[in-house]
Phi, psi and omega in degrees: 000350178301139178080004183296321183304306182295317178303313177294327178290322181291325180289324177296321172304310180298324180295319180294334189263350199271007169088217196286154177298148179289141173304136185268135178298142174283135185246125176266103188284135179286166172272126178237029176304137182092346179267141177244129184230157181223123171253132175267122188221159179283169179228022182283135185052231188272004190306307188306306178302316188295319185293317181297320172301315184293323184290321181299315183295322174294323178292325175296317190290321198237349181081000175288149174266128181235128178257144180244116177266111184290138182239165187306146173294321182284127185297326178303310186294315176310303187301318185299313182296320173301325186282343178280324177295306192290323179299318180276006181053035184291129178275003188289335169246132187263316185235125180250136165275118182249150177287151178289356174262006186260342190308313183293335182280322190256356191303330185289334182258016182252141165286142174285104182295342177293346178279346188237341187247126182307149182293329184287334174286314177304318185297339177302326188277159178299122175307330175292332173279327179300316182293325176296318180279358179260120182238115177059043179081358185256128171285099189280334181205146174273132182293135182249310173210162175238167190216153164206150183290141180223162176259117177264140181220156180271116182292321181295325180284328174295322175296312180299328188260005175081025177262136189283333182191183184294155180300145180261342179229153181291336174289324176296316175302320175305311184285321178298315176303318181293323177301314186286321176301314180301316184290317181288332177286327173299330186273357172118359178260094185288341181270003184283140180234162180276329190203129178235147182198189182260107188242007179286163178282069185207186185298330179302328179286325174300315179298316177292317185286332175295320180296319179293312190291310184293330182285335168285350190079029181268010175090190186243035180070292166234131185281171179301324179279004179098355179288123180279121187244010191286340186272086184207165189293325177296319169298322181296316180299315178302308182287338175284334173288319181295320173302326181294338177292321189294118175088359179246293176262344180244146177300144176313319188283001180303338185279007173240006188270143162253195186301307187296324176296318182286322180296325178304313181287321186278330186284337179277356175087020184243035178201143178270332177222159181204138170261126175202185178264176189297332188302330183291343187293312182294322181293322177296328182264008180291166182293327180272007184264130182290349181244025171304123178088348179247005187233141176220175177236157182210162170306150173296148184299163173260148173265002181123346180244020177104159177289147183223128171235127175289131183277129180227197182146167184224145182233169183244123180246135178256121186291134180290348177269359180289145179282347190229060185305315183291323179291318180294324176298321175300320182292318176299321178308307186302315183294329185271359190285172182299307181299323179286322178296323182292318181300307182300324177298307183297312180285308187249008175063034176269127180296128176290163180247358181257125189301318186299334184291341184279003169242009184278124191298325183284322176296308187291328175299320178287324180228079189298337180292346177287338173289347180245020184288357185298315177297331176290320179283332174299335183256007186293146181238126174279133175297161187275050180286315181297316181286343176257351176057229183283004173263004189301317191297323178293321175294315185289324185294317177294329179291297192294338176289315180296319181297316181302326183287329175290315188293326178275356184072019174298324188197159180278161173295329175299328176280319185289310201292326177297318180298317175306315181306310186298318179299316186290319181298327179289323181293327183269006179291000000 
């Protein structure tokens, strides 16, 4: 997965410049009457509702009965649940929604989807993601949506306090957040905060912290050649700055926040800035949002080495323990199809993995920021899942645990990083 950001940026640029969307291959959907399938899916934002709607549409199309199993919001907890099912060789789940960092961990439990999905359908997706999802020649997952960390900001408040645009550096964000927070509280909103983000002890913190670290020039935790690079002054500087936010421009409880806790505060009108994924854009513009028409997105700030957005995304894996593997593959094909990805992009601002959708007028009208993703993906940073393989979960757990100790004041970055360095080297032996 290393180098994925630059590759995806190039492909996105080509998609934006290539004119009309490619004609979509016609699919003859089978009669699956009498077949029952279960898909394990996330419930962050509109995810669960959109998946249930798609499952109902697939049922109407094919006659199959499809149940949607709601799984934990936290990726770390979701992986643990999956490993319980897969370790028991359970046939109860046919299709799993898996994180982009999990193909190496889950490959042994996955059906090779290249046996079921035509080459022309696979070719619609960003090749870099297909490459990421291919383990020892086996296509472990079909791309469903891709992600990159974004900075959300209140356009009305930036104008109110005399700022020309969103912050370009983390120090600018710190200063702007402090000034806006003080102003809004003086005006009577004692619940207002400058900046909300993901500080809980889970995979989301790995994403946030890697963005800070990389943007300061602190490396990628473990480099593509296997070198553990986390113990350096730039990483310490980044983590200590983040620690300074807790209880000042960010709530003391931010160290318990995941995506939805941060979104709730921002969407209620009680934060100037938020770090989150693209899914939050459609929700922020919804009828029930206090910031509808007042929120926009920008690349994350720089720590001196450029903006860095952690690359994310989710895939669809068919379990090798499914009693209906072919039918499950049809379901995965439907969920990852052009029309379904378009629907999710328009309604839920989930970034498509199909190149042609980035030039679709309806997609760009619903989520204008998708037309400017080139810069975000150019600076995207891959988590070290490729180099660490099936040890990635252990690597990430060590990393976010150490970062969390800094954020909660249990230790300084200078104390934590040497210990983390030793732990990562032990894991990677």
